[in-house]
C-alpha positions in Angstrom: 0.3 -0.2 -0.1 1.3 3.2 -1.2 1.0 7.0 0.3 0.3 6.0 4.0 0.9 9.1 6.1 4.4 9.5 7.2 3.1 9.7 10.8 1.8 6.1 10.4 5.4 4.8 9.7 6.8 6.9 12.4 4.4 5.9 14.8 4.9 1.6 13.5 8.9 2.5 14.0 8.5 3.9 17.8 6.4 0.7 18.5 8.8 -1.5 17.3 11.7 0.3 18.6 9.9 -0.1 22.1 9.7 3.7 22.5 5.7 3.6 22.5 3.2 0.6 23.9 1.5 -1.9 21.2 -1.6 -0.6 22.1 -4.9 -0.9 19.3 -5.3 2.1 17.2 -8.7 2.9 17.7 -10.3 3.3 14.3 -10.1 0.3 11.5 -8.2 3.3 8.9 -5.7 3.0 11.6 -5.6 -0.3 11.8 -4.9 -0.4 8.0 -2.3 2.1 8.4 -0.1 0.3 11.0 -0.5 -3.1 8.7 0.5 -1.4 5.9 3.6 0.1 7.6 5.0 -3.4 9.0 6.6 -5.7 6.9 4.2 -8.6 8.3 2.9 -10.8 5.1 0.6 -13.6 5.0 -0.2 -16.8 3.4 -3.9 -15.7 2.5 -3.1 -12.6 0.8 -3.6 -12.5 -3.2 0.1 -12.7 -3.8 0.1 -16.3 -2.5 -2.0 -17.3 -4.9 -1.1 -19.3 -8.1 -2.6 -21.6 -10.8 -1.1 -24.8 -8.5 -3.2 -24.2 -5.2 0.4 -23.8 -3.3 -1.0 -21.2 -0.8 -1.7 -23.8 1.6 2.2 -24.4 1.8 3.4 -21.3 1.8 4.8 -20.3 5.5 8.4 -20.8 4.5 7.3 -18.4 1.1 5.5 -16.1 3.8 8.5 -16.3 5.6 11.1 -15.4 3.1 8.8 -12.5 1.9 8.8 -10.8 5.3 12.2 -11.6 5.5 13.1 -10.0 2.3 10.9 -6.8 3.0 12.4 -6.7 6.5 15.8 -6.9 5.4 15.8 -5.3 1.7 12.8 -3.0 1.9 11.0 -4.6 -0.9 7.7 -6.3 -1.3 8.2 -9.8 -3.4 5.3 -11.5 -4.4 4.8 -14.5 -2.7 3.9 -16.6 -5.3 7.3 -15.8 -7.1 9.5 -17.0 -3.7 7.6 -20.1 -4.6 7.7 -20.2 -8.2 12.1 -19.7 -7.8 12.0 -22.8 -5.4 10.8 -24.9 -8.2 8.4 -27.2 -6.3 4.9 -27.2 -4.9 5.7 -28.8 -2.2 6.7 -28.5 1.7 9.6 -26.1 2.0 12.9 -27.5 4.0 16.0 -25.2 5.1 17.7 -25.2 1.4 14.6 -24.0 -0.1 14.6 -21.1 2.2 18.5 -20.0 2.6 18.6 -20.3 -1.5 15.5 -17.5 -1.9 17.5 -15.8 0.6 20.4 -15.5 -1.3 18.8 -15.5 -4.5 16.9 -11.9 -3.3 20.1 -10.9 -1.3 19.3 -11.3 2.1 22.4 -11.6 4.2 21.5 -14.7 7.0 23.1 -17.2 9.2 22.0 -21.0 9.4 22.6 -20.3 13.4 19.0 -21.5 15.0 18.9 -24.7 17.2 17.3 -23.8 20.3 15.7 -21.0 22.6 18.9 -19.7 23.3 20.0 -18.7 19.6 16.8 -17.4 19.4 16.9 -15.0 22.1 20.6 -14.0 21.2 19.7 -13.5 17.8 17.1 -10.3 19.4 19.4 -9.2 21.2 21.4 -8.6 18.1 18.6 -6.6 17.1 17.7 -9.0 14.1 14.8 -11.6 13.5 14.6 -15.3 12.8 13.1 -17.8 10.5 12.3 -20.6 12.3 10.7 -24.4 11.8 8.5 -25.8 14.5 5.8 -28.2 15.0 2.7 -26.3 15.9 1.1 -28.9 17.8 3.5 -27.8 20.9 2.1 -24.6 20.7 -0.5 -24.4 23.2 -4.0 -23.1 22.3 -5.1 -19.8 22.6 -8.2 -18.6 24.1 -9.4 -17.2 20.6 -8.4 -20.4 19.2 -10.9 -20.7 15.8 -13.0 -17.7 16.7 -13.6 -18.1 20.3 -12.5 -14.8 20.5 -11.7 -11.4 18.7 -10.7 -9.8 21.1 -7.2 -8.2 20.3 -5.9 -8.7 24.0 -6.0 -12.5 23.7 -3.0 -12.7 21.5 -1.3 -15.7 23.3 -1.0 -19.2 21.8 -2.0 -21.2 19.0 -5.1 -19.4 17.1 -6.1 -22.2 14.7 -6.1 -25.8 15.2 -3.2 -26.6 12.5 -0.8 -28.8 14.6 1.7 -29.6 11.8 5.1 -28.6 11.1 5.2 -24.6 10.2 7.6 -21.8 9.5 7.4 -18.5 11.2 9.1 -15.5 12.2 10.5 -14.7 15.5 10.8 -10.6 16.2 10.5 -10.2 19.7 10.9 -11.1 23.3 8.1 -9.9 25.5 9.6 -8.0 28.7 9.1 -11.3 31.3 11.0 -13.2 29.0 8.3 -16.0 28.6 7.2 -15.6 25.1 8.9 -14.6 21.7 7.0 -12.1 19.7 6.2 -13.9 16.1 4.9 -12.6 12.8 2.9 -15.9 12.2 1.6 -15.9 8.4 -1.2 -18.5 8.5 -3.8 -15.9 8.4 -6.8 -16.7 5.7 -9.8 -14.5 4.6 -11.0 -11.4 5.8 -11.8 -9.0 8.9 -14.9 -11.1 8.9 -13.2 -14.5 9.9 -12.8 -14.9 13.8 -10.6 -17.3 13.2 -7.8 -15.3 11.8 -8.9 -12.0 12.5 -9.3 -9.5 15.5 -12.2 -7.0 16.3 -10.0 -3.9 15.0 -9.0 -5.5 11.7 -5.9 -6.8 12.2 -4.5 -10.3 11.6 -4.4 -12.6 14.5 -0.9 -13.4 13.4 0.9 -10.2 13.9 2.8 -9.7 17.2 1.8 -12.9 18.3 2.9 -14.5 21.2 4.3 -18.1 21.8 5.9 -19.5 25.1 9.7 -19.5 24.6 10.0 -23.4 25.9 6.7 -24.2 23.8 8.8 -22.6 20.5 11.9 -24.6 21.6 9.9 -27.6 21.9 8.3 -27.5 18.4 11.7 -27.0 17.0 13.2 -30.1 18.8 10.1 -32.0 17.7 10.8 -30.6 14.2 14.5 -31.3 13.2 15.9 -33.1 16.7 18.1 -31.3 19.2 21.3 -30.6 17.3 20.0 -29.7 13.6 19.5 -26.4 12.2 16.1 -25.0 12.7 16.1 -21.8 10.8 18.2 -18.3 10.1 18.7 -15.2 11.0 18.1 -12.5 8.8 20.5 -9.9 9.4 19.5 -6.3 8.2 21.4 -2.7 8.6 18.0 -1.4 6.6 15.0 -1.9 9.2 11.6 -1.0 7.7 11.7 2.6 6.6 9.8 5.5 8.5 9.7 7.8 5.4 6.6 7.6 3.4 7.0 5.9 -0.4 10.6 4.3 0.6 9.1 0.9 1.5 6.4 -0.5 -0.9 4.3 -3.0 1.3 1.5 -5.2 0.5 -1.7 -4.2 1.2 -4.0 -5.9 3.5 -6.4 -7.7 0.7 -9.4 -10.2 1.8 -9.0 -13.4 -0.2 -10.7 -16.6 1.2 -9.2 -20.0 2.5 -9.6 -22.7 -0.4 -11.9 -24.9 1.1 -9.4 -27.9 -0.4 -7.1 -29.4 2.3 -3.6 -29.6 2.4 -0.9 -29.6 4.7 -0.6 -26.2 5.3 3.0 -24.6 5.8 4.1 -28.5 6.6 8.1 -28.8 6.5 10.4 -31.1 5.5 13.7 -31.9 7.0 17.0 -31.4 4.7 17.9 -34.5 4.1 21.1 -33.1 1.6 
């Protein structure tokens, strides 16, 4: 979305930098401005859809899209990232790092446990991590039980398989990772995936540190790399027009059931 007011970008920068608390704006337009100014991307956005219905397994490409936008200040269609991977199945570590290399994003393959994720955040960076979602406790708003934006802790839908997420922070008490989870679908009328203020439930979601680590171990064992650190000297822009962000758009999730976001281990 272009032409968002400079003040919106500045306000979001203050939130992300920790100078302002994360509070829900008072209007849908304010929420739209917040979304447009962030680098959050999700599987249900139109740029994820292609002729092969890969959107249901695009948690990896969606996470890469966020990393590119965070690291390079450029919005790449999720389906283009999927096309670069040259297959329509679950994504592995090589798929992720290959796409990051292609789009010029600096990274380190150093994610093995919760400590390494904390270290990434302490360095001011973000991480893409593979987790088994069955290790993440259900939130009180799961599957539309609530749309209160104050209830942003835990899993918000019943998907329990392997999944790529983005780690972007740690809560002040150190118990939760702040996550960008791209598993969002439909419009704000869909109470499973959207809060009543018009923001997606995958934006700044809180997952318990110990549960994220358990999900990482369940996905790839205790010693294998389970993700990558994204290194950026750019940081999301606070100037109008400098960042071309994906707008909030509303598309319905396909009814066809597939293993959404499944991760396969890198055997090479």
